[in-house]
C-alpha angles and dihedrals in degrees: 000000000000119000120220115252116263116262116269115259115252114241113250118245092238112164096175092094094042094052092042095052092045089051092051095046096044092040092055101038111037125341124031090189092061089046089057092046093052090043090057091048090050091049092052093047092048091053090050093048095042093239129137112270095224096128091050091054091047089051090053091049092048091051091048092050091050091049094048094046090046091054091048091047095051093042091053094052 
């Protein structure tokens, strides 16, 4: 007798990765303020989900790098 396959697992609605990646990309490319905002959202979601907040910290670092290099760029002009 063949048993039916188990039902497929539903994907979790985890936004930790989404907010973290958005924070990194926006923090590096255009707006460090949005990078910090999405980093904070990622940090909050990771605490709720019990996941490590690595992407949030990388988003903060990316925003800080963009801000520092932007200040250096405009000061050197």
